[in-house]
C-alpha positions in Angstrom: 243.1 105.7 128.4 240.6 108.3 126.3 240.9 111.9 126.8 238.4 113.9 129.0 234.2 114.1 127.5 231.0 115.4 128.7 228.3 113.7 129.9 225.1 116.1 129.0 222.5 113.4 129.4 222.1 110.7 132.1 225.1 109.8 133.8 227.8 107.1 133.8 226.9 103.5 134.1 227.4 102.6 137.8 227.7 106.2 139.1 226.6 106.5 142.8 224.1 109.2 141.9 222.1 107.3 139.4 219.9 105.6 142.4 219.4 109.3 143.9 218.6 110.9 141.1 215.9 108.3 140.0 214.6 108.5 143.5 213.9 112.2 143.0 212.9 111.9 139.5 210.0 109.6 140.7 209.6 111.1 144.0 206.0 112.8 143.2 204.5 109.8 141.6 203.0 108.8 144.7 200.8 112.4 144.9 200.1 112.4 141.2 198.5 108.7 141.2 196.0 109.4 144.1 193.5 106.6 144.7 195.1 103.5 146.9 194.1 101.9 149.8 193.2 103.6 153.2 195.1 101.5 156.3 193.5 104.0 159.4 195.3 107.2 158.7 198.1 106.1 156.1 196.9 105.7 152.6 199.0 103.4 150.7 198.9 103.7 146.7 202.3 101.9 145.6 205.2 100.0 146.6 208.5 101.2 144.8 211.9 99.2 144.8 214.2 100.3 141.8 212.5 100.4 138.8 209.7 97.9 140.0 206.0 99.8 140.7 203.3 97.9 142.3 199.8 100.0 142.1 197.4 99.2 144.9 193.6 99.5 145.1 190.8 98.0 146.8 188.2 99.0 143.8 188.0 98.3 140.2 187.5 102.0 139.0 190.0 103.5 141.3 192.2 101.4 140.2 191.6 102.0 136.0 191.9 105.9 137.3 195.3 105.0 138.8 196.3 103.4 135.8 195.0 106.5 133.7 197.0 109.0 136.0 200.1 107.0 135.5 199.8 107.5 131.7 199.4 110.8 131.9 202.5 111.0 134.4 204.6 109.1 131.8 203.8 111.2 128.9 204.5 114.4 130.9 207.9 113.0 131.7 209.2 111.2 128.9 209.0 107.6 130.4 207.3 104.3 128.9 206.0 101.2 130.9 207.0 98.0 130.0 203.6 96.3 129.1 204.6 93.0 128.4 206.0 92.8 132.1 202.8 94.6 133.6 200.7 92.4 134.5 197.3 92.8 137.4 196.6 90.4 140.3 193.3 90.1 142.1 193.8 88.9 145.4 190.5 87.1 146.6 189.3 83.9 148.5 187.9 82.4 145.7 185.1 82.7 142.7 185.5 84.2 139.1 186.4 87.9 138.5 183.1 89.9 137.8 182.7 91.3 134.3 184.0 94.7 135.3 187.2 93.8 136.2 189.5 94.7 133.3 192.1 97.3 132.9 194.0 98.7 130.1 196.7 101.0 129.7 196.6 103.2 126.3 193.7 101.3 125.7 195.6 98.2 125.6 194.3 94.9 128.0 196.5 94.4 130.9 196.7 90.7 131.4 195.3 89.1 134.9 197.2 86.5 136.4 197.1 83.9 139.0 200.9 84.0 139.5 203.2 86.9 140.1 206.9 87.1 141.0 207.7 89.9 143.0 211.2 90.4 144.3 211.8 86.6 144.2 208.4 86.1 146.1 205.9 84.2 144.1 202.2 85.7 145.3 199.1 84.0 144.4 195.3 85.5 144.8 194.9 83.2 147.5 198.1 84.1 149.0 199.3 80.3 148.9 203.2 79.9 148.9 203.1 76.3 148.2 204.2 77.0 144.8 206.9 79.5 145.7 208.3 77.1 147.7 207.9 74.2 145.3 210.2 76.6 142.8 212.8 77.0 145.5 212.9 73.6 146.1 213.9 72.8 142.6 216.7 75.7 143.0 218.0 74.5 145.9 218.1 70.8 144.5 220.0 72.1 141.3 222.3 74.1 144.1 222.9 71.1 145.6 223.8 69.1 142.8 226.4 72.0 141.6 228.1 71.7 144.9 228.0 67.4 144.7 230.7 66.4 142.7 233.5 68.6 144.1 232.6 68.5 147.9 229.5 66.8 149.1 230.6 63.5 146.9 234.1 63.6 148.4 234.8 60.9 151.0 237.6 62.9 152.6 235.0 65.7 153.9 233.2 64.8 157.1 229.4 64.5 157.5 229.4 68.0 159.9 230.8 70.0 157.1 228.6 68.5 154.1 225.7 69.6 156.6 226.7 73.0 156.9 227.4 73.1 153.1 223.7 72.1 152.8 222.6 75.0 155.3 224.5 77.7 153.5 223.8 76.6 150.0 220.5 75.1 150.0 218.8 76.0 152.9 219.4 79.6 152.1 217.9 78.9 149.1 214.6 77.6 150.2 214.0 79.7 152.9 213.9 82.8 150.9 211.0 85.2 152.1 210.4 82.9 155.4 210.0 86.1 157.1 206.9 86.4 155.4 205.4 83.1 155.0 207.7 81.1 157.9 204.8 80.8 160.7 203.3 78.3 158.7 204.2 74.5 158.3 205.0 73.4 155.1 206.2 70.1 154.1 207.7 71.1 151.3 210.5 72.6 153.6 211.0 69.3 155.5 210.9 67.3 152.3 214.3 69.2 151.5 215.9 68.5 154.2 215.0 64.9 154.0 215.7 64.6 150.6 219.4 65.5 151.3 219.6 63.0 154.3 218.6 60.4 152.2 220.7 61.2 149.4 224.0 61.7 151.2 223.7 58.6 153.4 221.9 56.3 150.5 219.0 55.3 152.5 215.9 54.1 150.8 213.3 56.0 149.6 210.6 54.3 152.0 212.8 55.3 155.0 210.3 56.5 157.6 210.6 60.2 158.5 210.9 59.4 162.3 214.1 57.4 161.3 215.7 60.0 160.0 214.7 62.9 162.4 215.4 60.7 165.5 218.9 59.1 164.1 220.3 62.4 162.8 218.9 64.5 165.5 218.5 67.3 163.0 216.6 70.2 163.4 213.2 70.5 161.9 213.2 73.4 159.0 210.0 74.6 160.4 211.7 75.7 163.2 214.1 77.6 161.5 211.7 79.6 159.1 209.5 80.3 162.2 212.7 81.9 163.7 213.6 84.1 161.0 209.4 85.2 160.8 209.4 86.2 164.4 212.8 87.8 164.1 211.6 89.8 161.3 208.4 90.9 163.2 210.5 91.7 166.6 212.2 94.0 164.3 209.8 95.9 162.3 207.8 96.0 165.6 210.6 97.6 167.7 213.4 98.8 165.5 211.7 100.4 162.7 210.3 104.2 163.0 206.9 104.4 163.5 206.0 106.1 160.0 207.6 103.4 158.2 205.1 101.3 156.1 205.9 98.0 157.7 205.8 99.2 161.0 202.4 100.8 160.6 200.7 97.4 159.1 202.1 94.9 161.6 201.2 97.2 164.7 198.1 97.3 163.3 197.8 93.6 163.0 199.4 93.3 166.5 196.8 95.7 168.1 193.9 93.8 166.4 195.4 90.4 167.3 194.8 89.4 163.5 196.6 87.1 160.8 200.3 86.8 162.0 199.4 87.7 165.6 196.8 85.4 166.0 198.9 82.6 164.8 201.8 84.0 167.3 199.1 84.2 170.2 197.5 80.9 169.8 201.1 79.3 169.7 202.0 80.8 173.1 198.6 80.0 174.9 198.9 76.6 173.4 202.5 76.2 175.3 201.4 77.7 178.4 203.9 80.8 177.8 202.9 84.3 179.0 202.2 86.7 176.4 201.1 89.6 178.2 203.9 92.0 177.6 205.1 90.6 173.8 203.6 93.2 171.9 204.9 95.9 173.9 208.5 95.0 175.3 211.3 93.5 172.6 212.8 91.6 175.5 209.5 89.7 176.4 209.1 88.9 172.6 212.5 87.9 171.9 212.1 85.6 175.5 208.3 84.2 174.8 209.6 83.5 171.0 212.7 81.7 172.3 210.8 79.2 174.7 208.0 78.7 172.0 210.8 77.6 169.6 212.1 75.4 172.5 209.1 73.9 172.9 208.0 73.3 169.5 211.3 71.8 168.5 210.7 69.4 171.6 206.8 68.8 170.8 208.0 67.7 167.5 210.8 65.2 168.8 207.8 63.5 171.0 205.8 63.4 167.8 208.8 61.4 165.8 209.1 59.2 169.3 205.6 58.5 169.4 205.6 56.9 166.0 208.6 55.2 166.2 206.8 53.4 169.5 203.8 52.9 167.7 205.5 51.4 164.4 205.5 47.9 163.1 209.2 47.7 163.3 209.8 44.9 166.0 213.0 46.5 166.8 213.5 49.9 166.4 210.5 51.0 168.8 212.7 49.5 171.5 215.9 51.4 170.6 217.6 54.2 172.7 216.7 57.1 170.6 219.4 59.2 172.4 222.3 57.5 170.5 221.6 58.5 167.1 222.9 62.1 167.0 226.0 60.7 169.1 227.5 58.3 166.1 226.4 60.8 163.7 229.6 62.4 164.1 233.0 62.6 163.0 234.0 59.7 164.7 232.6 57.1 162.2 233.1 57.8 158.4 230.0 58.5 156.2 229.7 55.0 154.9 229.9 53.3 158.8 227.1 56.0 159.7 224.9 54.7 156.9 225.5 50.8 158.0 224.8 52.0 161.5 221.5 53.9 161.0 220.3 50.9 158.1 220.7 48.4 160.9 219.1 50.3 163.6 216.2 51.6 161.2 215.9 47.9 159.8 216.6 49.3 156.1 219.2 46.8 155.2 219.2 44.7 152.2 217.2 41.6 153.6 214.4 39.7 152.1 212.0 40.8 154.8 209.6 43.2 153.4 205.8 43.7 154.1 204.8 43.8 150.6 206.2 40.5 149.8 204.9 37.5 150.1 206.0 35.1 152.9 208.0 32.6 150.4 210.1 35.6 149.3 210.8 37.0 152.9 212.6 33.7 153.9 216.0 33.6 154.4 218.4 33.3 151.2 220.9 31.5 153.3 219.7 29.0 155.7 216.9 26.3 155.7 215.1 27.5 159.1 212.3 28.8 156.7 212.1 31.7 158.7 211.9 35.5 157.5 214.9 37.3 156.6 214.7 40.0 158.9 216.9 41.9 161.2 216.4 39.5 164.1 217.2 36.4 162.2 220.1 38.3 160.1 222.2 39.5 163.5 221.0 37.0 165.9 219.7 33.6 164.7 220.9 32.7 160.9 223.1 29.4 161.8 224.9 30.2 158.5 226.7 33.5 160.1 227.2 31.9 163.4 231.0 31.4 163.1 231.1 35.6 162.5 228.4 36.1 165.3 230.9 34.4 167.5 234.0 36.1 166.5 232.1 39.9 166.5 230.0 39.2 169.7 231.3 36.1 171.4 227.6 34.3 171.1 226.2 31.6 168.6 222.9 33.1 168.6 221.5 36.4 170.2 218.3 37.1 171.4 216.3 40.2 170.9 217.3 42.2 174.1 220.9 41.3 173.0 220.6 42.6 169.5 219.0 45.7 170.9 221.9 46.4 172.7 224.2 45.9 170.3 222.4 48.3 168.6 222.6 50.7 171.4 226.2 50.3 171.0 226.3 49.3 175.0 226.3 47.1 177.5 229.3 45.0 176.5 229.1 45.6 173.0 229.9 48.4 170.8 229.4 49.8 167.2 232.9 48.5 165.9 231.7 44.8 166.7 228.3 45.7 164.7 229.9 47.4 161.9 232.7 44.5 161.4 230.0 42.0 161.6 227.7 43.9 159.1 230.5 43.9 156.7 231.9 40.1 156.6 228.1 39.2 157.0 226.8 41.5 154.1 229.8 40.2 151.6 229.6 36.5 152.6 225.6 36.9 151.7 226.1 38.6 148.5 228.8 36.1 147.6 226.4 33.0 148.3 223.4 34.4 146.7 225.8 35.4 143.6 226.8 31.8 143.2 223.5 30.4 143.8 222.1 32.3 141.1 224.8 31.8 138.7 
């Protein structure tokens, strides 16, 4: 340990006094800049977070004057602006910038950008969050891969725990900033959920979205992000002090029924939910929000259900869609769940494929000349008749019986299905390898 020594300039690294002194030091910057935006009776000139400063104006000349005032302030107090990290973004609906939309700091032009990362959120001139979500999707996949080998890929870890890991690690990354953008549906959000489910259950890339949703019963990502969004608005509107900037802005949107609140009011109206007191009473707000999220989840389920029933899949449209989440539990291993899901979704390793020619779709085992689809494989192929008797006590199975087997009921259970599929797949592969050899 060293001797005691005096610090005559600044504070020691990590000192608790540092942020307080920093805040005091920059406290009068707002007054010195002048200009800014006017929102009713509130003037907004800049946003300050730690050492990040955002200067705002709705007029090009005013913004340049504010930048000049910043120059004078920094010269007076011996501070420097990192001009490499300093950029300007002009928020607009479209079109090119005018010739006078150029700004300089100490004679050096400031770069105008179409993408800016502020506090982890990627902003664009049109306030599109697609690029932000794409970046977060990449980061979430990297996080998933980092946990894959030591946790997710382990057979000893059950599927429920792996799903919880995904929500904690990947969803938390991808949902960053959902308090702002979560009121809109983004396919990028749902893609991440489907990517994880396909990867963990080893499903084909072409697996229909409705099959994944109905069989696993996962809650759409949109429901989660919208709930974060509504919770944030509720907190800002009802819990923050009236002088706080977020409260001022959100209250103005609420009073004029603009942007977020116009969307919220529209959603409540579409779902026939009473919205008379949602902007006045927090209890009414939360009650309406909860009902809305439940209805949206139900509507999404019905949407998947309709697509399933209108699909070209001759079996799946007749299945019981409530049994999917039942077998996707700890009762079965991950391999068994994958096998059942592939059978129910007609995603197995058979020749039948609508993109193939008719000859290529014929069964590789028998000479009936039929397409090797799920009905033929489980119920009709004569080569597999002995296995059918052994596991289902039938030589042949009609479509109704196959549907019953895939639903795991009426005298059949998924254990019979699993045993048949394992034995039949092994025998099929052996015959094909022998024939090809």
